[in-house]
N, C-alpha and C positions, 0 to 999 in steps of 0.2 A: 651493544646490540646490533645486531645481525642484519645487514641491508640485504629487506626483499625486496624485490621487481612483483609486480604485479599488472593484470590486463583485466580491468577492472567493462565488463561488456552490458549493455553498450554504452560506448566511450562517445559522451557529447561536450565532450571540451570544446569544439569548434564548430558547432551548432548555431544556424541562424535562428534556428525555430525559437519560437518562447515556450520554456521548459514547466511544462503544465505539471510534471512530477520531478519532485527536488528530489527522490531518492537518489538517483545516481550523484549527482552533486553533493549530497551530505555525506555518502558514502565517500567517496573520493576524499572530501576535505580532512572526513575525520582521520583516514587512513596514513595520509601524510603526515599530520599529526605525528602516526605511532612510528615516524619515518619509514615508513612503508615504501619505496619508487612506485608511482601510477603512473602507467603510459599514458600519455597525451598524445593520440596521433590526430596529422591534418589530412591522415587518408581513412579516415574513421569510419565515412560514408560509404567504404567497401563492406563494413560490416564485418561478419564472423571472418572472410577472408582475408582481411586486415591482421587479424591474430596470427598468421602463418609467418608474417613478417617480423615478429616481434618473437618468435615460439621458445628462439635459442636461448633468449634473454634472459627467460619468465621464470619465474619460480611457483606462480600460479594465475591462473586465471577465473573470476567472479563472473558466472551468468547471472544476468536477470533476462526472463521473459523471452532467454534464447529459443523454445519451444514455439516460438509466434515467427521465427527467422521467413518464413514462404510468403509473411506479410508482407514483409517491409519489399525497399527496393532491389531489385535483382533477386526480387524472392526465391525461385527455383534455382538459380543459378547458387545460391547462399545455401539451399537448404540441400543439396551435393557436398558444396565443401562440407560443411557441419561433420556430415557423414563421414568423413576423412580428417576430420580437425581433430576431433576428440582421441583415439586411438593415437591420433600422432603425437598430439600433448603427454597421454600418458608415456605414451615409449620414450618420447625424449625428456622423463621426469617430471615435466610439470602438471601442479594437482591442480583438479579442475573442481572447482566449489559452484554447483548450481543451489541458488536460492528461487523454489518455490513461491511464487504469488499467487498461481491462480489455479482450481481443478482443471479446468479445464478453458479451453481459449473464449474469449467475449464473440469473437469474429465466428460467423457461420464458412465465410471460406478455409479451405484448406486443414480442417478441422483432425482429419486425418496424418497429414504430413506432423502436424501438434503432437498428437496422439503418440506417434511414433517415437517423438523423440522424446517425449516426456520418458517411456520406458527403456529408450536408452539410457537415458541420463541418470534413472533410477539406478538402473544396471552399472555404468560405468565411472557416476562423479563418485571422487573419492570423499567429499562432502556432500551431504543433502540437507537444505537450512530451509523450517518455515517459519513465521513469523506468527503461526498460530497455532496451540494445541491441539483444535479440529481439525486434523487436516481429514481423517477417512480416505486415505488413496493406499492402492496396494505397497506393499514395503512400508507401512507409515511407521514400525517400528526402525527402521535405520536411518528416518529424519531428525535433525535434530531441531528439536523446539525450542529457538529464542525469541522472547516478545521484540515487536517493532519496534528498535529506537526513538526516540524524543529527543527534539531540540531543544536545549537549553537555556530558554526563552526565560529571561526580566521581565515574565507577563503579572498585570496587577488582575488581583480578582476582578471579575464583574461583577455588577449589579444588574437585578432583569427587575426590578417592581418595575418602573415604566419602559420596560420594553415597546421597541418600536413592533416587532414581529413577535409571534408566539413559536412560530419555525422558518427555520432558516435552512436551506438544499441547496448546497455548493459544491461544484466542481461541473467536470467535462460532462454535459447534458448528452446522455447515451439511452436508447431503449433497454438493454439491459440492467439499469438501475431503475425501471421502477415505476419514475418520475409520474408517468399518466396513469399511472394503474392506481397509484395513491392518489392525485387529483380526483380521479374520478370515485374514489371511494368517498371519498371528503366531497361531493356533490351529492354523492347517494343517500347520505346521512341527513339531509334536507337542510343544513342550518349554513348561516356563513359568517361565526362568529371567531373561525381562525383566520388570523393574519397573517397568510404564506408569502412569504417570499424565496424564488428558485432562482441563482445565477451561477452562468456558466457557459461557455460557447457548445453552441449545438451544431456540429458540421451536418446535419442533415436535416434540410430547409421541409422537408415534407413532413417528419417526427416533432420541428419547431410549429408548424404549422397545428397541428393537433395538438398540441399543449396549449396554442395560444387560443385556441378555442373553448379552453377549460377556465380560463382566466374571468376572475370578476374584480368587484370593486378593492376585497382583499385579499386577493391570490393575482401576484406581481410574478412576472419573469423578466428578469434582464438577460440577452444572450449576446455574455460577452465575455475574455476573459479579466478574471479575478485578479487585480495586483495583491501582493502581501499587505500594503496599508489598507486597501480597502479592503481587504477582508476582514481585518481587525477592527476596523470599523461595522462593517455588519454583524460580527462576532457579537458588539459590545449592543450591539441594539436587538440581540435577538436572547430570545427567553431559553429555546433548545436546539439544537442543531438536529437534525434528523437525515437519515439516511433510509430509503425506500426500496435495496436491493432485494429481487424477490430470488434472483439466480443464487445457488451455491456454489457455483462456479467461484465466488470472490474467497479467498483466504485469506486477505490481510489487504488494509484500506490504509492508504497513509494519507489521503483527508479524513479518516477518522481519527487518527494519531493525530494530526494537526490543530481539529478540532480540539479533543482531550489536551494538549500543549496549549489550549488558548482558555482553558481552564472554564470548559464550555458543559452543560448538563446534554450527552447525547443519550439519544435512541435510534438503535439500529435492531438488523436481524437478528437473529440467534443462530448465527451459525459463525466460522472463523475467528476473527479477531475479535468482532463484535462480541462473539462470546466470552471470551477468554476476558474483554473489561467488565463485563457484566457479571464473571466469576470474581473478580478483583474488586470489584464494589467499586465501579468508576465510570458505567454507564448503565443506561438500563438496556434492553431487548425486546423485540416484542412477537408474536406469534403470526398476526395476519394485520391488515390494514385498519378493520376495525378495533385490536388491540392498542394500535400507534394511536390512533384517535383517541381513544382512550385516554392514553398517558400522558397525550399530552395537552390535555382539558383537567385532569388529576394535578399535572405541576402547576399549570396556569391558575387555578383554583385553591391550589395549596394543599391538597389533599394530600399528594405525593411529595416529597421533597425535592428540592434543586439534588445534583451531584457535590458530593463536599469539596470543595475546592484542596483542603488540607490534605483531605486523602489521596488526589489527585498530585498535587505536590508531592509527594510523600513517594508515587508509586515512578512518575519519571524520571526523577532523580536516581532512581534504580537502573534505568536502562539507559542509559547516555548512545550518541552515535560511537564518542568517542571510547565505551567500555567495549561496544559493539566491533570497532577497530582492532582494540586488542584482543579482542577474542578470535575473530578471522587469524590474526597473524599467530596467536597460538596453534591454530589449527594448521598451518603451512610450517610452523615449525617440529608439530609433532608429527611423528613419521604413520604412528597407529590411531588414525581418526576414522577409519573405514567403520562403517556400521556404527556407530558412534550414537548413541541417545542416551539424551540425561532428562530429566527431571524439571518441572516449574523450580522445583523447593532448590533444587543442587545449583539450578543457574543463576538464584538469587545469591546463595552464598557464597560464587564464584565472585559474583559479580561485588558482592561487598567486599571482598578481597583485594579487588581489583585496582 
């Protein structure tokens, strides 16, 4: 098999911060299992500037969230560097692969710069990938839809007859996720029958205090990072996992994928890969918070069934991280990948053959 060298951005090989999103770690691990040599740079703190150091040895760069570069350390310097980096990579014969995780920036900072880089990458990237078929962006026909990969965990199917919580909301606690509005909707219903637990790190003290004002004896909030083991315990104690996003800027959610991989019944908004999972029969979606609360009650009272774990298991076996790594490798080896578009059915067939 041909030796391929890739740089996966952002490179977190030597990061000392807790990795709240395992996407990069899982991707790098899978690529290395396909005999791709992935750069692990001790100067990755330089951001996109670091890529110049390795460009002459690379076959491809896989960009993730790079359009948000202006919000990172030395952001405006990195943004200028990125303007020159992309054509430099193209001239050097390095494939540019861009994974589109969000429609627009979650942060209000530097949104014009982020929008500029989205347009630039839509034009100049050799391969554009989204983990949802619900992209709705200009040039969407040139975007490859590849479902978000799953870890192939040996999880036991959960039982929910005596669940401690009716609803678990987990992950970083940020305003764009709509948690405060969801709790306000629960209060507005005038009942206190749902047991709701929210857990994740909240970096905004003002927002956290606003959430704490909505706590009751049946609504609890734990402001801390959740370890893998603790997350499994929480999931086994919860009947449903709920995602309260209101902003349609979200295209794909790693927390959704993690929840489904633990065979949980998920309820999320009807867009992005939440919508894809609903169409595949492995999640529920809601149109507004009243609809969401109604669905939680319907599941609690047995009027709406829990998602069948066997259906979940069948689906996640079709889209492993290793399958996705082989897919990326194929795109680097294939010289005719520009404007590539594949339907869900074609992808499913290719995965079965892999």
